[in-house]
N, C-alpha and C positions, 0 to 999 in steps of 0.2 A: 757821634753822631746823637746819641740822648738828647744832649746839651743844644743841640740847634735844631733849625724848622728847616732850613734849606742846606742843598751843597750842590755841585756838578755830579752829574751823570757817573764820570769818570772816575770819582773820586767813591762812591756810591759801590760801583762797579769792583771796583779795587777792594773795597770791604769784603764784598758776595765773595770774589774769588779767594781771600785769606780764610773766611771761615769756610767755604769746601774744602778747601785744602788739609784744612784742621780733622774733617770729618770724618776720615780712615781711623782716628785716634779719639774721636769724642763720640758717645753711643746717644742715637737717636737724633745727631746734630743737622744731618742731611734737613730732617724734618722743620728745623727752624729757618731754613735759608728759601724755602720756595717761595712764603708769601714774601720777600724781599727781592728774589728774583721776577715774581709777579709785577711788584712795581714797577723796578727797571723796565721790563719786557714795555709794559703800558708807555710809557713817557719815551724808549726809542721807538715806539710804532708810530709815535705823531711826531717826530722828530729826530732821524737817525744823526744824532750830533751831542757827542760824550762831553763838550765842553760846555753845555747850556746847564742852567740850574733845574733841579728838580725838590718837591716840595717832598718832607718827611712826616707825614700825621703819625697822627697818636696810634694809628692801629698796627704800627712796626714794634712800638714802645715793646708788649708782652716778649718777643723774640728776641730784642735787644737783649735786655734782663737775663732771659735765659740762658743767652752766651757768657752774660758777665759775670750772673752766679755760678756756671758748672765749669768754665772753661781752663781754672785752676786747679779742679780736683776729676774733672771727667776721664774716665778710660772707656776702652773698648775691648768687647775678650775676643779671641781668637775661633772662630766659628769654625766649626766642622759637621759632615753631614749627619749630624746623628739629631733625629728628632725624638723628642718625649711622647708626641702625638702627631696625627693626622687625620685633620678634616678635610672633608668633601663637602663643598657647597655648590650649589644652584640657584637660581632666579629664572621666571616666567612671568608671565603678563598676571598669571593668576595669584603666584605666591613665593615664596622663597622655600627652600630647603636645606637640608644639612644633615651627612652621615659620618660618624665616626665609632671605632669599633663594634659596630653592629648596633649601636644606636643611631635612632632619627631624630628628628626635629624639622618643623614646619610650621608656617603661619600664613595669614592673608597678609595683602596690601593695605593700606587705609587709602581713602579717596585720593588724597595727594600726591602719595606714595606712586598709586597707577596713572598718574600723567609725566612720570621720570620718565627717562631712559633707562634703557636697559642696562648700560653699561654702571650708571652709576646703583639701579637694584643689583647687579652682582655683588659692588662694594659692600652694599648693605646686607644682601645675605652673608657674605665673608664675614664679617661683624656680629652679626647673628650667631654664626655657628663658633665663632670664636665666643661670646657671652654665653653663650650654655655648656659647650664641652671644655672649654679651656677656662673657667672664673676659679677654680681654684689652684689654678698653677703658679707658680713662682719661678725667676729664676733659671728655664730650659727653652729651649726652640719647639719652635709648632709651624709643621708644615701644612700650607693650604694647596688642596687643589681645587682648580676654578677651570671651567674652557671658554673664559674669556680674556682675552690675550689684552683689551685695555686694564681692565682692573686688576691683572697681574703687574702691567707696567707700574699703574699709580701705586700700589701696595709696596715692591719690591723698592720702587725709588722715592716711596715716601712723597707721593704729592706730586706735580707738575707746575706746568707755568698755565698752558692755554685754555685750561676749563677750571675754575675756581672749586665749581659745585663737587667735581670729583674730589680735587684736592681738600676739601671739607671734610670728605667722609672718609679718606685715607687718613686723614693727620687726626680726627678723632679715633682711627685704628689704633693710630700708632702713640695717641697719647693713652690710652687704654691698656696697651703693652707695656707703654713706660713704667706706668704705676705699680707693674706687678712683676718690673725687671725680665719682661718677656722678649725673645726674637721672632719674629716670624718670616715666612720665605715663601711666597706663592709660586704654584706650580701648573703648566699647564697641562691639562688632561682632556681628552678627545671628549666631545659630546656623547658619542655611541659608548662610549666608558663608564659614563659618569650615570648609570641608568637611577641607582638609589636617590642622589639628591634630585636629580632632574622628578622622579615620579612624587617627590615628597614636593616640589616648589608645585606639582601639579595639584595635590590633594585642596581636598575642600572639609571643612569644618562644621559642619552643621551646629554642632551643639554649644558652639560658642560665636556664631553668627547672627544671632538676634539680636536686640537691643531694645530696652526702653528709650522712648522719646526722648528730649529736653524737657519738653514739659511733663509729663505723668514724671521723669525723673525729681524735678524741680518741686512738683507737688508732694512726692513723699518727704521730701528734703523737711518742707515746709512744717509737715505733718510730725515728724519722728526725727527729726535733727540730720545733719549731714554726715553719712558713714564715712569711716576711715578704710574700709578694706572693701572692694568691688568681687565678691566670689564669682566662678565661673563665667569668666570674662577674656579677653585676650587682648592687647596693646591696643588693639584697633579699636574695637567698642567700648572699653571700660571706661567707668564715670569717676574715678577716684586715681590716684598718681599709686597707690598701690593694688594691685589685684591678683589674683590664683585662676589659674586654669583648671580645669577641672582635672586633667592628667596630671599622675605625682611627677614631680621633677628628676628629670632625665639623671639617671649616673653613670658615668663613661666605664666603660668593658676595664676592668685594671690590667688584663694579661694574664696567660697562662698559670706562667709561675706564683703568682701572686694569689690567686685565689688557693692554689694548692697548697702555699704556706697556711695561708689562715684556716684550710680544711683542716690539715695536721697540727695546729696550733690548738683550734675547736679539738680535737681529741684528744687534748692532756699529752702532746708528744715533748717533752722538755727541749725548750730552745738550744740547748747545748748541741741535740742532737740533731736539731732539724737539715742541717747543711749536710750531712752525712746523706740522710733518708731522700733529701733531693738531689742529692749525686747520681741515686738509683735510676732515677729517668734522665734517658737521653734529650741530646738538643732534638732529634729528629723525631721522639716522642712529643714535646710539646709542640712541635708544628704538626704533629698529627691530631693530637687533642685539642689545638686551638680551634677547629671548627665546633665540635661540638660543644666544647665551653663556652664558645660565644654564642652559641644557637638557644643552649641552656640557661644564660645569663639573660637573654631577650625573655624568651620563655617566661622567666621567673617574675621577670618585672610584669609583664602584661597579667600572669596571674596574683601579682601582686604577694608573692611566698619567697620565703629564705633560699638562695640555692646552697645552702647547706644543710635545710632542714625537711625536704620534700618528703611528701608520703608515697607509699607503690600507687596509690592512684594517680598523681600526678605524674611521676616518673613513668606508668605506662600511658598516661595522654601525652607526654612529650614522645615518646618512641612511636604512637600511634599517628601525632602528626608527620613525623619523618618519615614514616611509610607511606603515609596517604602525598607526600609529596616526592613520592617516587626512589627513594633510598634502599637499595640492596642489603642482604642477610650481615655481607660483613662490615657494609659501613654501621649498618646500626650495631652491630656487637663491637665497632669501636668507640660505638657512642657509650653502650653501655659499662667498658672497660672506662672511658676517660670518667663518667659519673661517680665508678665506684672509689676514684682517688678522694672525688669531693665526701662523698655521700658513705663511705662506709663498703666493705664487702657483703653486707648484707644483700644488694640488690642484685648480686649476680645468684645468689643460694636461692632467694625466695622463690616460692612453686609458681606463683602468679606471673612474674618476669620471665621464669623458664618454660614458660605452658606459650608465653606469646613469643617468647623466641623460636620455641617449635613449632609453631603456626608458620610464622615468617617462613623457617627454613622450607616449611611445605609448600607455600603458596610461591616462593620467590627462592629456589634452591640455590648453592652459591656455583658459578662455573668458572671454566677456564676463563682468563683475558681473550685468549683466539680460539675460535671453535677450530682453525683451519692454519695453517702456517705456509712459509714459502720453502720451497726445495734449496737448501745451500749450492748446491752443484753449478745453477748459471750465476751465482754469485763469486763462486770460486775460481770460473771459466773467466769471470769480466775480472778478477783481480788478478788472476794468471797473465793475463794481455800486457799488465803495467810490469814490464820488466822490458830489463834490468834492472833493478833498484837501483842501482848509484847513478843512473841516466835518469830517474824520474826527477819532478820536480820538491820541493822539501812538500808543500800543501800535498800533492800527490800521496809522496810517499807517508807522509803522518796518518792520511786519511785511511791509506791501505794496512798499514800498522796497525791501527786501533779496531779495524774492523774485523782481521785475522785474530786479533788476541780476545774479542768478545765472541767468535766464533768456535776458536778453539778453546777456550776457558771454560763458555758459558757462563761469565760470571757477570754483575751486574755491570752499568757503565762505574759507578761510585767505587766499586774494588779497581777500576783500571785508573780512574783519577787518584788512587791511593798508592799507586805503584812508586816506589822508591827506589832510584838506578842501585843504591845501596846495600837491595834487599837483592838485586839481581843476579842470581850467581851459575856461571857459563860452566858446563859439564862438556864432555865429550860428546854425549848422544842427548843431553837435552838441556835445555835450559831451566831452573824453577825460580819462580819469585815467592818470596816471603811478605804475606801480609799482617802486619804486626797490628796496624792500625784497628779502632774497633768498630765493623761495620755491622749493618742491619742484621744479618743471620749469624753473628760471633758475643753480640751483647747481650743473649742469655746465657745464665748460669751453665756451666758445662759443656758451652760449647768450644768448638776448637776454632782456631783462626786459620783460614784460608790458604794453602798452598797451592801455584798455579805450575803446574806442569806443562812443558813446550817440549817435545821429541825434535829433535833435527832428522827433515825427510829433503835427505840428501838426491833422491832421484824425480823429489817436484821441489825444486829449489823454488821456482817464480810464486809458489804458493805456500812455499814453508812459514808459518810466524815467525819460528826461531832466525831462520834466515833474515826475513824482514825487520825485525825486533833489532838484529845484529848492526845491519845496514842502519836504520835509523839512530841507534846509538851514535854509531861514529859519523853521522849527516850534524848531530846535535851537539858533539861533542863541546866544540870552539863558540857554540851558541848560547851556552848553558850558563855560563859564570859559575853564582854559587848555587846555581838551580839544583835540587835534587829531584823532583818528581820528574817522573820520564816522562808525560806528554806535556811540552811547551808550544805556544802559539807558534805558527809558521809564519807570521808577518811580524816584524818587527814591532815593538822592542823583546819581542820572544819572551814572554813572562810566563807562570804557572798558569794553567789553566782548569777551570772546574771540569762537576761531571755532566752540566748541562751544554758545553761545550762539545765534550768529545760525542754527547749524545747528538749533536747537528752535524759532527761530521760524518759518521757511522751513517744516519739518516741520509745525508747528501749522495755518499758513497752507493748505499741502495736504490737510491732511488737514479743511479747513473747506471747502475747492473740491471735496470729494468723491474725493482720491486717497487709496488705501488702504497709509496709514505703516507698517502691519506687513510692507508687502514692498518699499517704496519709502523710501529715507534722502533726508535733504535734498541730498546728492549725487546723488540721479537727476536733477536738474535740470539736470545736465550732459549727459546721456546725452539727456535729452527734448529739451533745444534742440539738439544735432547733428543728430540722426536728425531731427526735423522740417527742419533747415535743409538737409539731405540730399536730404530727399524734395520740396525747393521748388526745389532745382535748383542751390542752393551749390555748389561743389567743395571736394572733399576735401581738397585742400592750404589753401584757405581755412579751414574749418574747425578742421583742426589746427593752425594760427597764430592764429585769434582765440582759439581756447578754449584755448593755452597745452599743447597737446597732449605728452606727453614724449617718445612714440614718435617711429621716423623715419616719413618718408611712406611707405613702404613697409610696416610694420606696419601704420601707421593704414588705408593702401587695403587692408591684407588681410581686415581686419574690415568694410571696408566695400564690398570688392571693384570698385573705379572704378580709373579709370587717374589720377596724379597729375600736376596741374600748376600753375605758379607764379603767384601773385597777391598783391597786396600787402593789408595787413587796411584795408578801407575803410568796416567799420561793415554789411556784407549780410548777416552772422548775424542780426543785430537785426533789419534790414529784414524778411530772409526771415519772421522770428516773428510781428512784430508786423503786418507786412501781410496774412498770410496767414490773420488769426486773421479 
C-alpha cells in the first residue's frame, strides 16, 4: 500500500480488517486504523461499490509506517481493573476543570476554543487533566471519570470515523499516553456527582485573565528584546511559548501509606524496621485517616509549607478551618491522631492544642449516634411470622438469620461478615461462634477476640437465633462448594458477601418490619439490642463485653449512667432480648 497510489476499495478494506484483527495483540494499534477507516468511509459514502478504485493519499503514510515498524515487536499487556490514578474532569462554556486525590486544576478557553462543540471541549478537558496529574507516570493505568458519553466513546475506542475533529483530539491524547506507556480508560460519572470538576470548570481566573495588547507587547520587544518566558500568564494569553502561572505547580496526593512511610523515614527510622512499624496500622486505620491526610495535604499546599514540618500555629489554623466547616469533636480528634503520624506525638501533648480541643469539647460535646432507638419487640414479632424456617425462600431465610444474629449478639456487621462455618460450635444448649479475625474492637493491645453465644430458645423457635442459624446452614450446605464464610449470596452463583451486603439485608428487613430506615441504619441493631438488654436488667459491663464495645467501662457507664460490675459472657444479652419479647 505504501508503494502504490491507488487500489480497489475491497483490497483496502481487507487490509483494515487484517490490522483490526491484530489489535488485541498490538498495543495502541486501534489508534492507527481510524484514519484508514475514515478514508474508506468517505469513498463508500460517494459510491457503495467495493470494486471501484480509490486513491491512497500521502496522509495515510504515517499510519502505514507505524504498523510496519511495530508489527514484528508489538505486544499488549493483559489488563486488570487496577488503576494507579483516578482523574475527574469536566468542561463548561467558561473553561475546564479537573480534580485528583484532593487536588484541583482549572483554566479558561481561548477565543477559538469557545466556538467548539462541548463534546470536543470535554475531550480537551480530559487531556489537560492527564497532562497535569499524570505527567510523571509511566507504564501504568489511569482511570478518567467524565460525564460526557461521546468523549468517553472516543477515548475508549481511540477515535471514531464520522467526526475527524474529535478523532484528532483523541489521537493526541493516546499518542501522549503512548510516549509514556500509559493506558487509560474513560468511565461515566453523573454530572450531579462530578461536583468538584464541574465547579472548577466554571472558575474565573482574574489574576491571569489580563494581557498586554499585541501593539504594546511589540513595542516592549523592540525596546528590550524578545523575552523567553511569560510570567503570570496562562496558555490562553501567554505571549511566549514558555509561560508560568502564578500558582505553584500542583503535586498529586501520593496516598496515605506513602506519606506515613516518608514521615517515619524522616524521623530516622531504620528502613529495615519500616515494614514492621507500618504493620501496626490496619487497613481500616489508613482508610479512616485518608480524609484528614488529603485535607492536610491540600492545606499545606495552599499555605506553601511542608506536610512534615508544620508549626503549632499552622496546625491550629488547620483544626480551626475544619471546625468552622462543621467537624465534630470526634472527627477533629481523628484528624489530630492522623497528624501525629506525620508530625510526631508532640502535637497531642502541646498545651495549646490541648486547650483548643477542650474548647471544642465544650462547644460541641460528643454525642451518641442515636438519641433514641427502636423497640426490638415489633421486629421480633415480624420475624416470628416468618416461620417455619424450612418453608421460607432462601432470601427471606438469609435476611431473617442475619437480623437475628445482629440483635442477639449486638455486634457490628463487620463481625457477622467474618463468621467462618468451621468456627461454629454446636452444643446442647447453645451455639458458640469464635471470631479469630482481627476486627475494629480487637485490634488494640490487650483486647480479646469476640465469642458469640447464641442460646437455644425451644419455647420460641420462630425467633430463636440458633434454630434459624441451623436451618440456614442446612439450606446452604449444597450451595457453598468451597465457601467457608457463613453468609453467601441468595442469588446465583451464591458467592461470599461482604459487610455492605449484609447491612443492606438487615436494613431491608427492618424496613419490612416497620422501622424508619431513613433514620436508622443496619448498625442501629447494636443500639437497639444493648438498650433493650439494659432495660431488662442486664449489667452494663455484661453488655459492653458481649457487644465487644471498644470503650472502657467508665466511658460506657457514662453513657448508660450505671455502676460497672464484673461478669462473664454467658448469653444473658440474647436471653434478655428473646425472652422479653
